C-alpha positions as CSV (number, residue, x, y, z in Angstrom):
1,M,0.0,0.0,0.0
2,I,1.2,3.5,-0.8
3,E,1.9,5.7,2.2
4,V,1.6,9.5,1.8
5,I,3.6,11.4,4.4
6,A,3.1,15.2,4.7
7,T,4.6,18.0,6.8
8,A,2.3,20.4,8.7
9,E,2.6,24.1,9.5
10,S,-0.2,24.3,12.2
11,M,-2.6,22.2,14.2
12,A,-5.4,23.2,11.8
13,Q,-3.5,22.3,8.7
14,A,-2.5,19.0,10.2
15,E,-6.1,18.1,10.8
16,E,-7.0,19.1,7.3
17,L,-4.3,16.9,5.9
18,L,-5.5,13.9,7.9
19,A,-9.1,14.6,6.7
20,A,-7.9,14.8,3.1
21,G,-6.4,11.3,3.3
22,V,-2.7,11.8,4.3
23,D,-1.5,8.6,6.0
24,T,1.3,10.0,8.1
25,L,2.0,13.4,9.5
26,Y,5.7,14.5,9.7
27,I,6.1,17.0,12.5
28,G,8.5,18.0,15.3
29,E,10.2,20.9,17.1
30,E,13.0,23.1,15.8
31,E,15.3,22.1,18.6
32,Y,15.9,18.7,17.1
33,G,14.2,18.6,13.7
34,L,15.6,20.0,10.4
35,R,13.7,22.4,8.2
36,L,10.2,22.0,9.6
37,P,7.4,24.3,8.4
38,H,6.4,24.8,12.1
39,S,7.9,24.0,15.5
40,F,5.2,22.2,17.5
41,T,5.0,22.4,21.3
42,R,5.1,19.2,23.3
43,T,1.4,19.6,24.1
44,E,0.6,20.0,20.4
45,Q,2.8,17.0,19.4
46,K,0.9,14.9,22.0
47,Q,-2.5,16.1,20.7
48,L,-1.6,15.4,17.1
49,I,-0.4,11.9,17.9
50,E,-3.6,11.1,19.8
51,S,-5.7,12.6,17.0
52,A,-4.0,10.8,14.2
53,H,-4.1,7.5,16.1
54,A,-7.8,7.9,16.7
55,K,-8.3,8.2,12.9
56,G,-6.1,5.2,12.2
57,K,-3.3,7.4,10.9
58,K,0.4,7.8,11.9
59,V,2.8,10.4,13.1
60,N,6.6,10.5,12.4
61,I,8.6,12.9,14.6
62,A,11.7,14.6,13.1
63,V,14.8,14.1,15.3
64,N,17.2,14.5,12.3
65,G,19.1,17.6,13.4
66,I,22.9,17.8,13.6
67,M,23.5,17.0,17.2
68,H,26.4,18.8,18.8
69,P,27.4,18.1,22.4
70,D,25.0,20.6,23.9
71,K,22.0,19.0,22.2
72,M,23.2,15.5,23.0
73,K,23.1,16.4,26.6
74,K,19.5,17.6,26.3
75,I,18.0,15.1,23.9
76,P,17.4,12.2,26.5
77,E,14.7,14.5,28.0
78,Y,13.0,14.7,24.6
79,L,13.3,11.0,24.0
80,D,11.7,10.4,27.4
81,F,8.8,12.6,26.2
82,L,8.5,10.7,22.9
83,A,8.6,7.3,24.6
84,E,5.6,8.5,26.7
85,V,3.5,9.9,23.8
86,K,4.3,7.1,21.4
87,P,4.7,8.4,17.9
88,D,4.8,5.7,15.2
89,N,8.4,6.5,14.2
90,I,11.1,9.0,14.9
91,V,13.3,10.1,11.9
92,V,17.0,10.1,12.9
93,G,20.3,10.6,11.2
94,D,22.8,11.1,14.0
95,T,24.5,8.0,15.2
96,G,24.7,9.3,18.7
97,V,20.9,9.5,18.9
98,I,20.6,6.0,17.4
99,F,23.0,4.8,20.2
100,L,20.7,6.3,22.8
101,L,17.6,4.6,21.3
102,Q,18.7,1.3,22.7
103,N,17.3,2.5,26.0
104,Y,13.9,3.4,24.5
105,D,11.0,1.6,22.9
106,L,11.0,3.9,19.9
107,S,11.2,2.7,16.3
108,Y,13.2,4.9,13.9
109,I,13.6,5.7,10.2
110,Y,17.2,6.4,9.1
111,D,17.6,9.9,7.5
112,A,21.2,11.1,6.9
113,E,20.2,13.4,4.0
114,T,22.6,13.2,1.0
115,L,24.4,10.1,2.5
116,V,21.6,7.7,1.9
117,T,22.5,6.6,-1.7
118,N,22.9,2.8,-1.7
119,A,21.2,-0.3,-0.5
120,R,24.1,-1.6,1.6
121,Q,24.0,1.5,3.8
122,I,20.2,1.3,4.3
123,N,20.5,-2.4,5.1
124,F,23.3,-1.8,7.5
125,W,21.0,0.6,9.5
126,H,18.2,-1.9,9.2
127,K,20.3,-4.4,11.0
128,K,20.8,-1.7,13.7
129,G,17.1,-1.4,14.1
130,A,15.9,1.0,11.4
131,V,12.4,0.3,10.1
132,G,12.8,2.5,7.0
133,A,15.1,5.0,5.3
134,V,14.9,8.4,3.6
135,L,16.5,8.3,0.2
136,A,18.8,11.1,-0.8
137,R,17.1,13.5,-3.2
138,E,20.0,13.4,-5.5
139,V,19.6,9.7,-6.5
140,P,18.3,9.4,-10.1
141,F,15.7,6.9,-11.1
142,E,18.1,4.6,-12.9
143,E,20.0,4.1,-9.7
144,M,16.8,3.9,-7.7
145,K,15.7,0.9,-9.7
146,T,18.9,-1.0,-8.9
147,L,18.8,0.0,-5.2
148,K,15.2,-1.2,-4.8
149,Q,16.2,-4.8,-5.8
150,H,18.4,-5.0,-2.8
151,V,17.0,-2.8,0.0
152,E,15.3,-4.6,2.9
153,V,13.1,-1.8,4.3
154,P,10.6,0.8,2.9
155,T,12.5,3.7,1.4
156,E,11.0,7.2,1.4
157,V,11.1,9.3,-1.8
158,L,10.4,13.1,-2.0
159,V,7.6,13.5,-4.5
160,Y,6.8,17.1,-3.8
161,G,8.6,20.0,-2.1
162,A,11.9,21.9,-1.7
163,T,15.3,20.2,-1.8
164,C,18.0,21.4,0.5
165,I,21.4,21.5,-1.3
166,H,23.5,23.0,1.4
167,Q,23.5,23.3,5.2
168,S,26.2,25.0,7.3
169,K,26.1,25.3,11.0
170,R,27.6,28.7,10.6
171,P,25.2,31.8,10.5
172,L,26.3,32.8,7.0
173,L,23.5,35.4,6.5
174,N,24.0,37.1,9.8
175,N,27.8,37.1,9.3
176,Y,27.2,38.8,5.9
177,F,24.8,41.4,7.4
178,N,27.2,42.1,10.2
179,Y,30.1,42.5,7.8
180,T,28.1,44.9,5.6
181,K,26.8,46.7,8.7
182,Q,23.1,45.9,8.1
183,T,20.4,44.9,10.5
184,E,18.3,42.4,8.6
185,E,15.9,39.5,9.3
186,S,17.3,36.1,8.2
187,S,14.5,33.7,9.0
188,K,12.4,31.7,6.5
189,D,9.6,34.2,6.6
190,R,11.8,36.9,5.1
191,G,11.9,35.0,1.8
192,L,15.6,35.6,1.0
193,F,17.4,34.0,-1.9
194,I,20.8,34.1,-3.5
195,S,21.9,33.9,-7.1
196,E,25.1,32.7,-8.8
197,P,27.5,35.3,-10.1
198,K,26.5,36.3,-13.7
199,K,23.5,34.0,-13.5
200,A,20.6,36.3,-12.5
201,E,18.1,33.7,-13.3
202,T,19.2,31.4,-10.5
203,H,17.1,31.7,-7.3
204,Y,18.3,29.7,-4.3
205,S,16.1,30.2,-1.3
206,I,18.2,30.7,1.9
207,Y,17.4,31.2,5.6
208,E,18.8,30.7,9.0
209,D,17.6,29.0,12.2
210,Q,19.3,27.5,15.2
211,H,20.7,24.7,13.0
212,G,22.5,27.2,10.9
213,T,22.1,28.3,7.3
214,H,20.0,26.3,4.7
215,I,20.1,26.8,1.0
216,F,17.6,25.2,-1.4
217,A,17.6,24.2,-5.1
218,D,16.3,26.6,-7.7
219,N,13.1,24.6,-8.3
220,D,10.9,22.4,-6.0
221,V,10.4,18.8,-6.9
222,N,7.1,17.6,-8.4
223,L,6.9,13.9,-9.4
224,I,3.2,13.6,-10.0
225,N,3.9,12.4,-13.5
226,E,6.3,9.8,-12.2
227,V,4.3,8.3,-9.4
228,D,3.0,5.4,-11.5
229,E,6.6,4.4,-12.3
230,L,7.6,4.8,-8.7
231,A,4.8,2.6,-7.5
232,Q,5.5,-0.1,-10.0
233,T,9.1,-0.1,-9.0
234,G,8.2,-0.5,-5.4
235,Y,8.7,3.0,-4.1
236,Q,5.4,3.4,-2.2
237,T,6.5,5.8,0.6
238,W,5.9,9.3,-0.7
239,K,7.0,12.4,1.1
240,L,5.3,15.8,0.6
241,D,7.2,18.8,2.0
242,G,5.2,22.0,2.5
243,L,8.1,24.1,3.8
244,F,7.5,26.8,1.2
245,T,3.9,26.0,0.2
246,P,1.6,27.5,2.8
247,G,-1.9,26.8,4.2
248,N,-4.6,25.5,2.0
249,Q,-2.3,25.5,-1.0
250,F,-0.4,22.6,0.5
251,V,-3.5,20.8,1.4
252,E,-4.7,21.0,-2.2
253,V,-1.3,19.7,-3.4
254,A,-1.6,16.8,-0.9
255,K,-5.1,16.0,-2.3
256,A,-3.6,15.7,-5.8
257,F,-1.1,13.1,-4.6
258,I,-3.8,11.3,-2.5
259,S,-6.0,11.1,-5.6
260,A,-3.1,9.6,-7.5
261,K,-2.5,7.1,-4.7
262,L,-6.2,6.0,-4.7
263,A,-6.3,5.8,-8.5
264,L,-3.1,3.7,-8.7
265,E,-4.4,1.3,-6.0
266,T,-7.8,0.9,-7.9
267,G,-6.3,0.8,-11.4
268,T,-7.9,4.0,-12.6
269,W,-4.8,6.2,-12.9
270,D,-4.8,7.4,-16.5
271,E,-3.8,10.4,-18.6
272,K,-6.9,12.4,-17.6
273,A,-6.4,11.8,-13.9
274,Q,-2.7,12.6,-14.2
275,L,-3.5,15.9,-16.1
276,A,-6.0,16.9,-13.5
277,A,-3.6,16.3,-10.6
278,Q,-0.8,18.2,-12.4
279,Q,-3.1,21.1,-13.0
280,S,-4.1,21.2,-9.4
281,I,-0.5,21.2,-8.2
282,Q,0.5,23.9,-10.7
283,K,-2.5,26.0,-9.5
284,N,-1.6,25.7,-5.9
285,H,2.2,25.8,-6.1
286,P,3.6,29.2,-5.0
287,V,3.9,31.4,-8.1
288,E,7.4,32.6,-7.1
289,R,8.8,29.1,-7.0
290,G,9.5,26.9,-10.0
291,M,9.0,23.1,-10.3
292,D,10.8,20.3,-12.0
293,T,11.7,16.7,-11.4
294,G,15.1,17.3,-9.7
295,F,17.6,14.6,-10.3
296,Y,15.0,12.0,-11.2
297,H,15.5,11.8,-15.0
298,L,19.2,12.5,-15.1
299,D,21.6,9.9,-16.5
300,P,23.8,8.7,-13.6
301,N,26.8,8.9,-15.8
302,A,26.1,12.6,-16.6
303,I,26.1,13.7,-12.9
304,K,29.3,15.5,-12.0
């Protein structure tokens, strides 16, 4: 069965996503989770887990931040909380956190960002307890097909949303503003972007939070036209990231992928349904952000 996972930016949107047919909410708090649309309080996390479970749905909690010693000292308290409220999975990339999990009854999905590119690595972490893995966004489909023949756990694929291409723990924006003697806002809400020298058409979103500086690809990923191929190949864990797609727009995008899921499962996915879903996504995708298929269709031998 296909699983649709979606981020959430508020309690209200989370409930709308569940009502629309999303299978799993992906939430967390900024202290420990990377690039979340919203940092939920502990009370909110508990309420959403209870609400999702009452509806037969799931919640994954992001604990995939880069854990420096100060956070490693604090994270047992958060794991204590999660063990109490019982999310379905936590999403982890730091080996130190995985080491701590041996003391908790918490299942985890392995997410080390760009490092997850081959089946052996995924299977290694499966032997260490991982129940799933998040595939790097840079893996093209030709390599995905080979990987799927050997991987032993469900592997998540980003089918919609922004792709982070660089993270630095350093506050690069604030360092720049300080150097140029400017007082400027550097959070996601500011909507800042950078361009390559002599390439004015490039538009890399950039912002800072307590994890450092995050830079994103020019265009967001949209694989609605590729979902049939993904499902047939065995990639049935689909991630929708609403970091830059706000409110009801993201809910409508989610509905398009949910309609694709249902049509694929019932054998009714055809060109007409595909076109309707694509048009809905295009209509609701932020006008200031482009879309493409990322690395999906690239020849692995052409990637440099």
